[in-house]
C-alpha positions as CSV (number, residue, x, y, z in Angstrom):
1,M,8.0,94.9,-219.6
2,Y,11.2,95.1,-218.6
3,S,12.4,92.4,-220.2
4,E,11.2,94.1,-224.0
5,A,12.5,97.3,-222.9
6,R,16.0,96.0,-222.5
7,M,16.2,93.8,-225.4
8,K,15.4,96.6,-227.3
9,R,18.3,98.8,-225.9
10,R,20.7,95.8,-226.4
11,R,19.6,96.2,-230.0
12,R,19.8,99.7,-230.8
13,P,23.6,100.4,-230.6
14,S,23.9,97.4,-233.1
15,V,21.5,98.7,-235.6
16,E,22.9,102.1,-235.2
17,L,25.9,100.7,-235.8
18,K,24.8,99.0,-239.0
19,T,23.5,101.9,-240.2
20,A,26.1,104.2,-239.4
21,T,28.7,102.1,-241.4
22,R,26.3,102.0,-244.4
23,Y,26.0,105.6,-244.6
24,N,29.4,106.4,-244.5
25,N,29.9,102.9,-247.1
26,V,27.3,105.1,-249.4
27,R,28.8,108.2,-248.6
28,K,32.0,107.3,-249.9
29,Q,30.6,105.3,-253.1
30,L,29.1,108.6,-253.9
31,N,31.8,111.0,-253.3
32,V,34.3,108.7,-255.5
33,S,31.4,108.6,-258.4
34,L,30.8,112.4,-258.1
35,L,34.8,113.0,-258.2
36,A,35.1,110.5,-261.6
37,A,32.3,112.2,-263.4
38,V,34.1,115.6,-262.4
39,A,37.2,114.2,-263.6
40,V,35.7,112.9,-267.0
41,F,33.8,116.3,-267.6
42,F,37.2,118.3,-266.9
43,F,38.8,115.6,-269.0
44,V,37.0,116.4,-271.8
45,F,36.8,120.1,-271.4
46,Q,40.3,120.2,-271.4
47,I,40.8,118.1,-274.7
48,N,38.9,120.3,-276.4
49,L,40.4,123.2,-275.0
50,V,43.6,122.7,-275.7
51,S,43.1,120.5,-278.8
52,S,46.0,121.0,-281.7
53,E,45.5,123.2,-284.8
54,L,44.0,121.0,-286.7
55,T,42.9,122.7,-290.2
56,E,41.8,121.5,-293.8
57,F,40.4,123.4,-296.4
58,S,38.3,121.1,-298.8
59,D,37.0,122.0,-302.3
60,I,33.2,122.5,-302.2
61,S,32.7,123.8,-305.6
62,S,30.6,121.2,-306.7
63,G,28.4,121.5,-303.9
64,I,27.6,125.3,-303.8
65,L,28.7,126.5,-307.3
66,V,26.1,124.6,-309.9
67,D,24.6,125.8,-312.9
68,G,27.6,127.0,-314.5
69,N,28.5,129.5,-311.5
70,D,31.7,128.5,-311.1
71,R,32.9,130.6,-314.0
72,G,33.5,134.0,-313.8
73,I,36.2,136.2,-311.9
74,V,35.1,137.0,-308.0
75,S,35.3,141.1,-307.9
76,A,33.3,142.1,-304.9
77,F,31.2,141.2,-302.2
78,G,28.1,142.6,-300.4
79,D,24.6,141.7,-299.2
80,F,23.0,143.3,-302.3
81,N,19.4,142.3,-301.2
82,A,19.9,143.3,-297.5
83,D,18.7,139.4,-295.9
84,K,21.9,139.4,-293.9
85,H,23.8,137.0,-296.5
86,T,26.9,138.1,-298.1
87,D,26.4,138.0,-301.6
88,I,29.5,137.8,-304.4
89,F,30.0,140.1,-307.8
90,L,31.5,137.7,-310.4
91,L,32.7,139.5,-313.8
92,T,31.7,137.1,-316.7
93,D,31.8,137.0,-320.2
94,G,34.9,138.6,-320.8
95,G,34.8,141.5,-318.8
96,R,31.3,142.6,-320.3
97,E,28.8,141.4,-318.0
98,V,28.1,141.5,-314.4
99,K,26.5,138.2,-312.3
100,L,25.3,138.3,-308.9
101,L,25.5,135.1,-306.8
102,L,22.8,135.1,-304.0
103,A,23.9,133.6,-300.9
104,G,21.4,131.2,-299.3
105,K,21.4,129.1,-296.3
106,S,24.3,127.2,-295.2
107,E,25.5,124.9,-297.6
108,E,22.7,125.7,-299.8
109,P,24.1,126.3,-303.6
110,Y,24.2,130.2,-304.6
111,T,21.5,131.2,-307.0
112,S,22.8,133.3,-309.8
113,R,21.0,136.1,-312.0
114,I,22.8,138.8,-314.7
115,L,22.8,142.0,-312.5
116,I,24.2,144.2,-315.6
117,E,24.1,142.8,-319.0
118,A,26.6,142.9,-321.4
119,N,24.9,145.5,-323.8
120,A,23.4,147.8,-321.2
121,S,26.4,150.2,-321.4
122,N,26.5,153.3,-323.9
123,L,30.2,153.2,-323.8
124,T,30.9,151.0,-326.5
125,D,34.4,149.2,-327.2
126,T,35.1,149.2,-323.7
127,I,35.3,146.4,-320.5
128,I,34.5,146.2,-317.2
129,T,38.0,146.5,-315.3
130,S,36.6,146.9,-311.7
131,I,33.2,146.7,-309.4
132,V,32.4,148.0,-306.2
133,P,28.9,148.0,-304.5
134,A,27.9,151.1,-302.3
135,D,24.9,153.5,-301.8
136,F,25.9,156.3,-304.1
137,D,22.6,158.4,-303.4
138,G,21.6,157.4,-299.9
139,D,18.7,155.7,-300.3
140,V,19.9,152.5,-298.2
141,H,20.1,150.3,-301.4
142,M,23.4,148.8,-302.9
143,D,24.0,150.4,-305.8
144,V,26.9,148.9,-308.2
145,L,29.9,151.4,-309.7
146,L,31.8,150.2,-312.3
147,C,35.0,151.1,-314.0
148,R,36.0,150.8,-317.4
149,Q,38.5,151.1,-320.3
150,K,38.8,150.8,-323.6
151,E,39.1,147.1,-324.8
152,N,42.5,147.8,-326.7
153,D,44.0,150.3,-324.1
154,R,44.0,148.8,-320.7
155,S,46.4,151.9,-319.9
156,G,44.4,154.3,-320.9
157,N,41.9,156.5,-319.0
158,V,38.8,155.3,-316.6
159,F,35.3,155.6,-317.3
160,I,32.9,155.6,-314.4
161,E,29.7,153.9,-314.5
162,I,26.9,153.7,-311.9
163,Y,23.8,151.8,-311.9
164,W,21.6,152.6,-309.1
165,G,20.2,149.7,-306.8
166,N,16.4,149.3,-305.8
167,G,17.2,146.0,-303.3
168,Y,16.3,143.8,-306.2
169,T,18.1,144.7,-309.3
170,V,20.0,147.8,-310.8
171,N,18.3,150.2,-313.5
172,Q,20.2,148.5,-316.4
173,G,18.7,151.2,-319.2
174,N,20.1,154.3,-317.5
175,P,23.0,154.1,-316.0
176,Y,25.2,157.3,-314.7
177,V,27.9,158.0,-316.3
178,L,30.4,160.4,-314.3
179,T,31.4,163.3,-316.8
180,E,35.3,163.1,-315.8
181,T,37.5,160.6,-316.7
182,L,40.0,159.3,-314.2
183,K,43.7,158.0,-314.8
184,D,43.1,155.3,-312.4
185,Q,40.5,153.4,-310.5
186,P,39.0,155.6,-307.6
187,L,38.9,154.8,-304.1
188,V,35.4,154.8,-302.6
189,M,35.0,156.3,-299.2
190,D,33.1,158.4,-297.0
191,A,34.7,161.7,-298.0
192,N,32.3,164.5,-296.3
193,A,31.2,162.2,-293.5
194,D,27.6,162.1,-294.8
195,M,27.0,157.9,-294.6
196,V,27.2,158.3,-298.6
197,S,29.6,157.3,-300.9
198,D,32.1,159.3,-302.3
199,L,35.2,158.7,-304.7
200,F,38.5,160.0,-304.7
201,G,41.2,160.2,-307.6
202,E,43.1,161.7,-310.3
203,N,41.2,163.3,-313.2
204,S,42.2,163.1,-317.1
205,D,44.7,166.5,-315.8
206,G,46.2,164.9,-313.0
207,K,44.8,167.0,-310.5
208,R,43.2,165.1,-307.0
209,K,39.6,165.4,-306.7
210,F,36.5,164.1,-304.6
211,W,33.1,163.3,-306.0
212,F,30.6,163.4,-303.9
213,G,27.6,161.5,-303.8
214,S,24.1,163.0,-303.4
215,S,20.5,162.2,-303.4
216,Q,19.9,163.9,-306.7
217,R,22.1,160.9,-308.2
218,I,24.7,163.4,-309.2
219,L,28.4,163.1,-308.3
220,K,29.5,166.6,-307.6
221,M,33.4,167.0,-308.4
222,V,35.2,169.0,-305.4
223,D,38.5,170.3,-305.1
224,F,40.9,167.9,-303.0
225,P,42.1,168.6,-300.0
226,K,39.4,171.6,-298.8
227,N,40.9,174.8,-297.6
228,N,44.3,174.0,-298.8
229,T,46.3,176.4,-301.2
230,Q,48.5,174.0,-302.5
231,T,47.5,173.7,-306.3
232,T,49.7,170.4,-307.3
233,F,50.6,167.3,-306.0
234,D,53.0,164.3,-306.8
235,P,51.3,161.8,-309.0
236,L,49.3,158.9,-307.7
237,K,50.9,155.9,-308.1
238,K,49.4,153.0,-310.7
239,P,48.0,151.1,-309.7
240,Q,46.5,152.8,-306.9
241,S,46.2,151.4,-303.4
242,S,45.0,154.9,-301.6
243,A,42.9,153.4,-298.2
244,F,40.4,155.4,-296.1
245,V,41.6,154.4,-292.5
246,D,42.2,155.3,-289.0
247,L,45.7,156.4,-289.0
248,N,45.8,158.3,-285.9
249,Y,43.4,155.9,-283.9
250,D,40.7,158.6,-283.0
251,F,38.3,156.5,-284.7
252,C,37.5,158.4,-287.5
253,A,38.7,157.0,-290.5
254,D,41.5,159.1,-292.1
255,L,43.2,158.7,-296.0
256,C,46.3,157.3,-296.8
257,V,47.5,158.6,-300.1
258,V,50.0,156.4,-302.2
259,S,52.0,158.4,-304.6
260,V,55.3,158.4,-306.7
261,K,58.1,161.0,-306.5
262,N,61.4,160.9,-308.3
263,G,60.1,157.5,-309.2
264,K,59.8,156.2,-305.9
265,T,56.7,155.0,-303.8
266,Q,55.3,157.1,-301.0
267,L,52.5,156.9,-298.5
268,E,50.8,160.4,-297.5
269,Y,49.2,160.5,-294.2
270,W,46.2,162.8,-294.6
271,Y,44.2,163.1,-290.9
272,Y,40.9,163.8,-290.8
273,L,40.1,167.3,-288.7
274,D,37.7,169.4,-287.8
275,D,37.8,171.3,-291.4
276,G,38.9,168.2,-293.4
277,F,41.9,166.5,-294.4
278,Q,45.2,167.9,-293.3
279,L,48.5,166.2,-294.3
280,N,50.3,165.3,-291.5
281,K,53.8,162.9,-292.8
282,T,55.2,161.4,-295.7
283,L,56.5,158.2,-295.6
284,D,59.4,157.1,-298.3
285,V,59.5,153.6,-298.0
286,P,62.8,152.1,-298.1
287,D,65.6,151.9,-300.3
288,A,65.8,148.0,-301.0
289,V,62.1,148.3,-302.3
290,K,62.2,148.4,-305.9
291,V,58.8,146.9,-306.6
292,S,56.5,147.8,-304.3
293,G,52.3,146.0,-304.4
294,Q,49.6,147.0,-303.2
295,A,49.5,148.8,-299.3
296,T,47.7,146.7,-296.4
297,F,46.5,147.7,-293.4
298,V,45.9,145.6,-290.8
299,N,46.8,145.3,-287.0
300,V,49.7,142.8,-287.3
301,D,50.8,142.3,-283.7
302,G,47.3,142.6,-282.0
303,D,48.4,146.1,-280.2
304,D,45.7,149.5,-280.6
305,E,47.3,150.1,-283.6
306,M,46.8,149.7,-287.1
307,D,49.8,148.7,-288.7
308,L,51.1,148.8,-292.8
309,L,52.1,146.1,-295.0
310,L,54.0,146.6,-298.1
311,P,54.8,143.5,-300.6
312,F,58.4,144.0,-302.3
313,C,60.4,143.1,-304.7
314,E,64.7,143.7,-304.2
315,D,64.6,143.8,-308.4
316,T,62.0,144.4,-311.2
317,E,61.6,140.7,-312.2
318,C,60.6,140.0,-308.4
319,H,63.2,137.1,-307.9
320,N,63.4,138.5,-304.3
321,S,60.3,139.1,-302.4
322,G,59.5,140.3,-299.3
323,I,57.3,141.8,-297.0
324,Y,57.7,145.5,-294.9
325,V,55.9,146.1,-291.9
326,Y,55.4,150.0,-291.0
327,S,54.8,150.2,-287.3
328,E,55.6,152.2,-284.2
329,E,57.1,155.0,-286.7
330,Q,59.4,152.6,-288.4
331,W,60.0,150.3,-290.9
332,H,60.5,146.6,-290.0
333,N,61.5,143.7,-292.3
334,L,59.9,140.6,-291.7
335,S,62.4,138.0,-293.4
336,V,59.8,135.7,-294.9
337,D,60.8,132.8,-296.0
338,F,59.9,132.0,-300.0
339,A,61.6,129.0,-300.0
340,Q,65.1,129.7,-300.8
341,A,63.7,132.4,-303.6
342,Q,61.7,129.5,-305.7
343,W,58.3,131.3,-305.2
344,R,58.0,135.2,-305.5
345,Y,55.2,137.6,-306.3
346,V,53.4,137.9,-309.6
347,L,53.8,141.2,-311.6
348,P,50.5,142.4,-312.8
349,E,51.5,142.6,-316.7
350,N,52.2,138.4,-315.8
351,A,49.2,138.0,-313.5
352,D,46.4,137.3,-316.3
353,K,45.3,138.1,-320.0
354,L,42.3,139.8,-319.1
355,V,42.8,141.0,-314.9
356,K,46.1,142.7,-314.3
357,P,45.6,142.4,-310.5
358,P,48.9,144.3,-308.7
359,I,50.7,142.3,-305.9
360,T,48.1,141.9,-303.1
361,L,48.3,140.5,-299.5
362,R,44.9,140.0,-298.4
363,A,44.0,139.9,-294.7
364,G,42.2,137.5,-292.4
365,D,42.2,135.7,-289.4
366,Y,41.4,132.1,-290.4
367,N,42.4,130.4,-287.4
368,L,40.8,132.6,-285.1
369,D,43.9,132.7,-283.0
370,G,43.9,136.8,-283.0
371,Y,46.4,137.6,-285.5
372,P,45.4,138.2,-289.0
373,D,47.2,136.0,-291.7
374,L,47.7,136.3,-295.1
375,L,46.7,135.0,-298.9
376,T,48.8,135.9,-301.6
377,V,49.5,134.7,-305.2
378,L,53.2,132.9,-305.8
379,T,54.3,131.9,-308.9
380,N,57.8,130.0,-309.7
381,Q,60.7,129.4,-312.4
382,N,58.3,127.5,-314.5
383,H,55.4,130.0,-314.4
384,T,53.2,128.2,-312.3
385,Q,50.5,130.5,-310.5
386,R,50.1,129.1,-306.9
387,V,47.3,130.7,-303.7
388,F,49.4,130.3,-300.5
389,L,48.3,131.2,-296.8
390,L,50.6,133.2,-294.6
391,K,50.6,132.1,-291.2
392,N,50.8,135.1,-288.6
393,V,53.8,133.6,-286.5
394,A,55.9,134.6,-283.6
395,F,58.9,136.8,-284.4
396,T,62.2,138.0,-282.6
397,Q,63.7,139.7,-285.3
398,D,64.3,143.7,-286.1
399,N,62.5,144.5,-283.2
400,F,59.2,143.2,-284.1
401,T,56.9,140.5,-282.6
402,R,55.1,138.7,-285.6
403,T,56.1,137.4,-289.2
404,F,54.6,135.3,-291.6
405,S,55.1,131.6,-292.3
406,I,54.0,130.3,-295.8
407,D,51.9,127.0,-295.7
408,Y,52.9,124.9,-298.6
409,K,51.1,122.3,-297.9
410,A,47.4,123.7,-298.1
411,S,45.2,122.1,-299.9
412,F,44.3,124.8,-302.4
413,T,47.8,125.5,-303.3
414,Q,47.1,123.2,-306.0
415,P,44.2,124.7,-307.9
416,T,43.5,123.4,-311.7
417,G,44.6,125.9,-314.1
418,S,46.5,129.0,-313.1
419,A,45.5,131.2,-310.3
420,F,45.4,135.1,-310.4
421,L,42.7,136.2,-307.3
422,A,42.2,135.0,-304.3
423,A,40.0,136.0,-301.1
424,F,38.9,135.2,-297.6
425,F,34.9,134.7,-297.2
426,D,32.7,133.6,-294.8
427,I,30.4,130.8,-296.7
428,D,28.5,129.9,-293.9
429,E,28.2,132.8,-291.8
430,D,30.1,130.7,-288.9
431,G,33.0,133.6,-288.2
432,V,35.4,131.0,-289.7
433,L,36.9,132.2,-292.7
434,D,37.1,130.2,-296.4
435,V,38.6,130.9,-299.4
436,F,37.9,131.7,-302.8
437,I,40.1,131.1,-305.7
438,T,40.0,132.2,-309.2
439,S,42.1,131.0,-312.0
440,R,42.6,130.7,-315.8
441,Q,42.0,127.1,-317.5
442,T,43.7,125.5,-320.1
443,D,40.6,126.4,-322.1
444,S,41.3,130.0,-321.6
445,K,38.0,130.1,-319.4
446,T,38.1,131.3,-316.2
447,K,37.3,129.0,-313.1
448,L,36.1,130.1,-309.4
449,Q,36.9,127.4,-306.6
450,T,35.6,127.5,-303.1
451,F,37.6,126.0,-300.1
452,K,35.8,125.3,-296.9
453,N,38.0,126.1,-293.9
454,K,37.7,122.5,-292.1
455,F,38.6,124.4,-288.8
456,L,38.9,121.8,-285.8
457,E,40.3,123.6,-283.0
458,D,37.6,125.1,-280.6
459,A,38.1,129.1,-280.9
460,Y,35.9,131.8,-280.9
461,F,35.6,134.9,-282.9
462,L,33.9,138.5,-283.3
463,K,32.4,139.5,-286.6
464,V,31.3,143.3,-286.8
465,M,29.7,144.7,-289.5
466,V,28.2,148.5,-289.4
467,V,25.8,149.1,-291.9
468,S,24.1,153.1,-292.9
469,G,23.5,155.5,-290.2
470,L,20.7,156.8,-292.9
471,C,17.8,154.6,-291.4
472,G,17.0,152.9,-288.2
473,E,14.5,150.2,-286.5
474,D,11.5,152.4,-287.9
475,C,12.6,152.5,-291.7
476,N,11.0,150.2,-294.6
477,V,14.2,149.9,-296.3
478,A,16.0,146.7,-294.1
479,P,19.8,148.6,-293.7
480,Y,21.6,145.4,-294.3
481,G,22.0,146.1,-298.0
482,T,24.7,148.6,-298.1
483,N,28.6,148.4,-298.0
484,Q,29.6,151.1,-295.8
485,P,33.3,152.1,-295.9
486,G,35.1,153.9,-293.0
487,P,33.8,152.8,-290.0
488,V,36.4,151.7,-287.2
489,V,35.7,148.8,-284.5
490,Q,37.8,148.1,-281.6
491,F,37.6,145.1,-279.1
492,K,39.2,144.7,-275.8
493,T,39.1,141.6,-273.9
494,T,41.2,139.1,-271.7
495,R,42.7,135.9,-273.3
496,F,42.3,132.6,-271.3
497,S,46.1,132.5,-270.1
498,G,45.1,136.2,-268.4
499,E,46.8,138.1,-271.2
500,F,45.2,141.5,-272.2
501,Q,44.0,141.2,-276.4
502,I,43.1,144.1,-278.2
503,G,41.4,144.1,-281.9
504,F,41.5,147.4,-284.5
505,A,40.3,147.4,-287.5
506,T,38.9,150.0,-290.5
507,Q,35.8,148.6,-292.5
508,L,36.2,148.3,-296.3
509,S,39.3,150.7,-296.6
510,Q,40.2,149.7,-299.9
511,S,38.1,149.2,-303.3
512,A,40.3,149.4,-306.3
513,H,41.9,146.7,-308.2
514,Y,40.2,143.9,-306.7
515,S,40.9,144.6,-303.1
516,L,38.3,142.3,-302.4
517,Q,37.7,143.3,-299.0
518,L,34.8,141.6,-296.7
519,P,32.0,144.4,-295.7
520,Y,32.5,142.8,-292.3
521,T,35.5,142.3,-289.7
522,V,36.2,139.2,-288.2
523,F,38.1,139.4,-285.0
524,G,39.9,136.0,-283.8
525,L,39.7,135.3,-279.9
526,G,41.9,132.4,-279.6
527,Q,40.2,129.6,-277.0
528,S,38.8,132.0,-274.9
529,P,35.4,131.5,-273.8
530,N,35.4,135.2,-271.9
531,Y,32.7,137.7,-272.5
532,I,34.7,140.2,-274.5
533,D,34.9,143.2,-272.1
534,N,34.6,146.2,-274.7
535,L,33.7,147.0,-278.1
536,K,33.6,150.4,-279.3
537,V,32.7,151.4,-282.8
538,G,33.3,154.8,-284.0
539,I,32.2,157.4,-287.1
540,A,33.3,160.4,-288.5
541,Y,29.9,163.1,-288.6
542,Y,30.9,165.9,-290.6
543,P,27.8,168.5,-289.0
544,K,29.6,168.2,-285.8
545,E,33.2,168.0,-287.1
546,K,34.3,165.6,-285.0
547,C,34.1,161.6,-284.4
548,E,31.2,159.9,-282.9
549,T,32.0,156.6,-281.1
550,R,29.8,154.1,-279.0
551,E,30.8,151.3,-276.7
552,W,29.1,148.2,-275.9
553,T,30.5,146.2,-272.6
554,S,30.5,142.1,-271.9
555,V,29.7,141.2,-275.3
556,I,28.7,137.4,-275.8
557,P,32.0,135.6,-278.1
558,N,30.9,133.9,-280.8
559,S,28.9,137.0,-282.1
560,R,28.1,138.7,-285.0
561,L,26.9,142.1,-284.2
562,I,25.6,144.5,-286.9
563,I,25.9,148.1,-285.8
564,I,23.1,151.1,-286.7
565,P,24.6,154.2,-286.1
566,H,21.3,156.0,-286.6
567,P,20.5,158.7,-285.9
568,M,24.4,159.4,-286.5
569,D,24.5,162.6,-284.0
570,D,23.1,160.5,-280.9
571,P,25.3,157.4,-280.3
572,L,23.4,156.4,-277.3
573,Q,20.5,155.1,-279.9
574,W,22.8,153.4,-281.8
575,S,21.6,149.9,-281.6
576,N,23.2,146.5,-282.3
577,R,21.5,143.0,-283.6
578,L,23.4,140.8,-282.0
579,F,23.3,136.6,-283.8
580,V,25.1,133.8,-281.3
581,T,27.1,131.2,-283.3
582,P,27.3,128.0,-280.7
583,S,30.8,126.6,-281.3
584,R,31.6,122.9,-281.0
585,L,33.2,123.4,-277.6
586,V,29.9,124.5,-276.2
587,L,27.9,121.6,-277.8
588,L,30.8,119.1,-276.5
589,T,31.1,120.9,-273.0
590,G,27.1,120.6,-273.2
591,A,27.2,116.9,-273.7
592,A,29.8,116.2,-271.3
593,L,27.7,118.3,-269.1
594,L,24.8,116.5,-269.8
595,G,26.5,112.8,-269.5
596,T,28.2,113.5,-266.5
597,C,24.9,114.8,-264.5
598,A,23.0,111.5,-266.6
599,F,26.0,109.3,-264.7
600,I,25.5,111.4,-261.7
601,T,21.9,110.5,-261.5
602,A,22.6,106.6,-262.9
603,V,24.8,106.5,-259.3
604,V,22.7,108.2,-257.5
605,A,20.0,105.7,-258.6
606,I,22.0,102.5,-258.3
607,L,22.8,103.6,-254.3
608,H,19.1,104.4,-253.8
609,W,18.0,101.0,-255.2
610,R,21.0,99.4,-252.9
611,E,19.9,101.2,-249.9
612,R,16.2,100.0,-250.5
613,A,17.4,96.2,-250.4
614,E,19.8,96.8,-247.8
615,D,16.8,98.4,-245.6
616,K,14.3,95.4,-247.0
617,R,17.1,92.4,-246.0
618,E,17.3,93.6,-242.4
619,K,13.4,94.2,-242.2
620,L,13.3,90.4,-243.5
621,Q,16.4,89.5,-240.6
622,E,14.0,91.2,-237.5
623,A,11.3,89.4,-239.0
624,H,12.5,85.8,-238.8
625,K,14.1,87.3,-235.6
626,F,13.6,84.8,-232.5
627,H,11.7,87.1,-229.8
628,F,11.9,85.6,-226.3
629,D,9.1,87.4,-225.0
630,A,6.8,85.1,-226.9
631,M,7.6,82.3,-224.6
C-alpha cells in the first residue's frame, strides 16, 4: 500500500504539469484563432463601410419597357391602383392620349393600358400639355387632371379637364371641364387644408384664384388670398413655377408665388397662418439674371432649412449658364462649371416640337450621401441635347458650403436622339434613385429610356410617403393611391463620424410644366447604420387653423415608411407602415459573421479532437507503463 501511494504521488506532478501545459497551449491557439476570426470579420466590415463610391447607370429599357412601352413622354408618377408600387403616366399619340405603365415586382416589365383615349375629350383641336394625378374629390382614389391647349396656339389659354378615378380606371365618357380657362398651367396644392387637392393660378382675366376640390366633383373658384383687400397683383411668370412648400419651418406648407414685375422675376413668400395665406416678403432675383428657369426647393446643404435653387442665364441666348441658391436671407452664386460655356441650358422654345419644358433642375440624392443632387438637360454649340448629373459637392466660396459638379462621363449622357426630359425614379422601390430620359428620335418619334443606378457603395436611406388622411386602417379603400401635395417631413440622426445630420422636404411641392416630382421623399443617410433618432411629419389642418405634427423615434434605416395621418386632428392616432430593405452591407456583414462563426466552430472542433487524441495517447502510455507493484 505504501509503495502504491508513493508511486501515485510521484506520478501526479508530472501528469498535472503535462495537463497544464497542454491547456495553456490550447488556450493560446484558441485565442489566436479568435483574434484572427475577429480581424477577418472587422476587415470585411471595414472594407464594405469605407468602400469608394462606385456608381454606374446601365440601360435596362429593353427589359422593363416592352411591347411599345418605350414610346411616349414621361409626364407624372403615382400609385394609381394603390398596390404600393409607383406607376408612370405617359403622354402618347402626339399629345392626345394618356397611357398608364403599371409597375410590378422588381425587374419585371411594366404592363400598360390606355387610360385616356384620344377621342375621350370634347375639347376638339386641343392637345394635352400636362398630366397631374391627384385626389380632387376626396374619395381616396387617384383622379387625373389634364391641361389642354389649342394645337395651333400653344401660347393661348389653358383648358382644365379632370377624369375621376375609381382605383382601376377613369370615367372617360364624362370628364369634368373647368368653366374658367387659365393663363398658364395651375399649381396643384391643398389650399384649404382638407386633404382634397385644389388648384392655384390665374384666370383668363389675369386674376389670381383658388379652385377648391370637393366631394361633389365640382371645383369652386375662390378669390386669392382670403380676407385680403388688395385686388391687383403682379402677373404670374410664364412658364409658372410657383410652389406649395414650407418656407417658415412650422411644418405647414406655405405658398411661393413666382411673378413678374417690370419684366423681372420675383418670388413672393405667402405664409400659411391662422386665417389663410399672408404675404411675408418678396424676393428680387439677382441683377445678373437675364433668363431664369423653374425655382427648385430643396435642402442643399443638409441643415434644417429649405433652400431655393434658381437656374439662370446671363444672356438671352443662355450662352453663360449658372445656378443661384437663396439661403439664410441672401443669394449665393454656386459657380458651377459648365465646361467653359461649351454646355448651357436649353431654352423652352428649343427643347422639343411638342413639349416646351422650361429650364428645370430636378433634385434627388442618387448616391445617398445626404446631399441632394440634380438632373438637367444641356445643349452645346452643335445643338446636341444631353442629360447631365450634377453632383452635390463641398464648396468654400461665396459664404456657402455646397455646390454642384457636372458629371460629363455618366453613361446616360449619350442617349439615342435628342433628350429633352429627365427625372429621378425608384424602379425597384429599394431606395436607390434611377433615371428616366425622354428623347426625340431621328424619325420624329419619342423614346423613353430607363437607366438603372448600379450603386455599389453601401449607404443607407429613408423613404417616406405621406398619403391622404381621409381614410384610416378601417377604410375599405387602400390609402396608397393618392398623390398628396404639401406634407412636410424632417428627420434627425447622427452620422457614422458623429456629426449631426438633418433632412427636410415638402412632398409634391410643384406640379406644372413637367415638374416630374415623385410622390415620396428619399433621404440619403450616408454610411451610417445607426437608428434614425427622430422623424417628424406635419400637415396643415384647417378646422383647427394650425399645423398638426407627429414624431417617431428610433426608426430603422433602409426603411420605407407610409404615413397615414388619420384622423387629421389627432396625430397620436396617426399610423405608419414600415417596410425594410436589407442593404448589401447588411447581407455581406451577415455572411462575414456566419463565416466567422463557422471558422471559430471549426477551430474549436479541431482543438477538441486534438485534446481527445492527446488524452487517448496518454491513456495508452499509462496502460503500457511497467508497474513495480506487480512484481
